[in-house]
Each structure stands twice: as structure tokens, then as C-alpha cells.
C-alpha positions in Angstrom: -4.2 -11.1 -13.4 -5.2 -7.7 -12.1 -3.2 -4.7 -13.1 -2.4 -2.2 -10.3 -0.7 1.1 -10.8 0.3 3.7 -8.2 0.7 7.3 -9.3 2.7 9.3 -6.9 3.4 13.0 -6.3 6.7 14.5 -7.4 9.6 13.1 -5.4 13.4 13.5 -5.6 13.9 9.9 -6.9 11.8 7.0 -8.1 11.1 5.7 -4.6 11.3 8.8 -2.5 13.8 7.0 -0.2 16.7 9.3 -0.7 17.9 12.1 1.4 18.4 12.5 5.2 14.9 11.7 6.5 13.3 8.5 5.2 9.5 8.5 5.1 8.5 5.2 6.8 5.4 4.9 4.6 7.5 5.1 1.4 9.8 2.5 2.9 6.8 0.2 3.6 5.5 0.7 0.0 8.9 -0.1 -1.5 9.1 -3.2 0.7 5.6 -4.4 -0.3 6.2 -3.8 -4.0 9.6 -5.6 -3.8 7.9 -8.6 -2.0 5.2 -8.7 -4.7 7.8 -8.5 -7.5 9.7 -11.5 -6.0 6.4 -13.5 -6.2 5.9 -12.5 -9.8 3.2 -9.8 -9.1 4.0 -6.5 -10.9 2.6 -3.2 -9.6 3.6 -0.3 -11.7 4.7 2.8 -9.8 4.9 6.2 -11.4 6.5 9.3 -9.9 5.3 12.6 -11.3 8.9 13.9 -11.5 10.3 10.9 -13.4 7.4 9.8 -15.5 5.2 12.8 -16.2 3.9 11.3 -19.5 2.4 8.4 -17.7 0.1 10.9 -15.9 -0.7 12.6 -19.2 -1.3 9.5 -21.2 -3.6 7.8 -18.6 -7.0 9.4 -19.2 -8.4 8.4 -15.8 -5.4 9.8 -13.9 -5.2 12.9 -16.1 -8.9 13.7 -15.5 -8.4 13.1 -11.8 -5.5 15.6 -11.7 -7.5 18.2 -13.5 -10.4 17.9 -11.1 -8.7 17.1 -7.8 -5.1 18.3 -8.3 -1.7 16.8 -7.4 -2.5 17.3 -3.7 -4.7 14.2 -3.8 -1.8 11.9 -4.9 -0.9 9.1 -4.5 -3.6 7.5 -6.5 -4.0 3.7 -6.7 -5.5 2.4 -10.0 -6.7 -1.1 -10.4 -7.7 -2.3 -13.8 -8.2 1.3 -15.0 -10.3 2.5 -12.1 -9.0 4.8 -9.3 -9.8 3.1 -6.0 -7.6 4.9 -3.4 -6.4 8.5 -3.3 -4.5 10.7 -0.9 -2.7 7.7 0.7 -1.1 4.4 -0.2 -3.0 1.1 0.2 -2.5 -0.8 3.5 -1.0 -4.2 3.3 -4.5 -5.7 3.9 -5.8 -3.6 1.0 -3.0 -4.8 -1.3 -3.9 -8.4 -0.5 -7.6 -7.8 -1.0 -7.3 -5.8 -4.2 -4.8 -8.2 -5.8 -6.7 -11.2 -4.4 -3.6 -12.7 -2.8 -2.9 -14.1 0.7 -1.6 -11.5 3.1 1.3 -13.9 3.8 2.8 -13.0 0.4 3.6 -9.6 1.9 5.4 -11.2 4.8 2.5 -10.8 7.2 0.6 -13.5 9.0 -3.2 -13.5 9.1 -4.3 -12.4 12.5 -6.0 -15.1 14.5 -7.5 -14.9 18.0 -7.9 -17.5 20.7 -10.8 -17.3 23.1 -9.8 -18.6 26.4 -12.3 -20.6 28.5 -14.2 -18.7 31.1 -12.7 -19.0 34.6 -13.6 -17.8 38.0 -11.3 -15.6 40.0 -8.6 -13.3 38.8 -6.3 -15.9 37.3 -3.4 -15.4 39.6 -1.9 -18.7 40.8 -1.6 -17.8 44.5 -4.8 -15.7 44.7 -3.0 -12.4 45.1 -2.8 -9.8 42.4 
């Protein structure tokens, strides 16, 4: 199984979902990670405030911080390689990177139906 880790900037709590104004992106990430956990897929999430030693002990992340700085967080690491920086993965990216169906995240794959070509405007009585 692939190992994904998300290294986040300093936040007031482990999820960043405290306080008056809730960041919708942090809410989405918490929801995605909870959905994955319920399916037995663990994604480690490290906050610079609460787990600073994880940033120090991970050579790839430590080197990244020394060259790019904390302004480029969050950083998503998959199997020891930084793949996404400055933002969180989209739901589609989570599915692709972890090689799981998008439906595991509570989303349906998008399908499209092509309607047959017709003449006219499509209004039943001919007036639009």
C-alpha cells in the first residue's frame, strides 16, 4: 500500500477547524481523510505547530523547507517523494495517487450522455 503524508503549516489545532471562521478547504481535507480512514486507508497528517519533529526528521521535507520555506506548505508526500506543494490534493488527485476509486471519497465518477442529434429547438410546441 502506498504511504501518503501531508505536511501542513502551523495551525491552531491538529485540523485547523477551530475558531470562528472555518476554512472550507481544511474541512474538505478532514472529511476526505476521515472517509479514507473508515476504509482502512491511512494518510498521515502533520501540523508544524503540533508535530515539528516530523518536519525535522523527514529529510525530504526538511530539505524542502530549507529551500522553499514554510510559505510553500502544505506539502503532500507519497512514498517519500514530494508531489504537491502550496495546496492540498483534489479529491481526484487523492484517488489517482492512492490508486483507489473516487467513490471511496463519497463522489461518483462523472459520466456524460450524448443526446441524439435532432432538428429544431427541442421545444414541444415549437415556441421558445
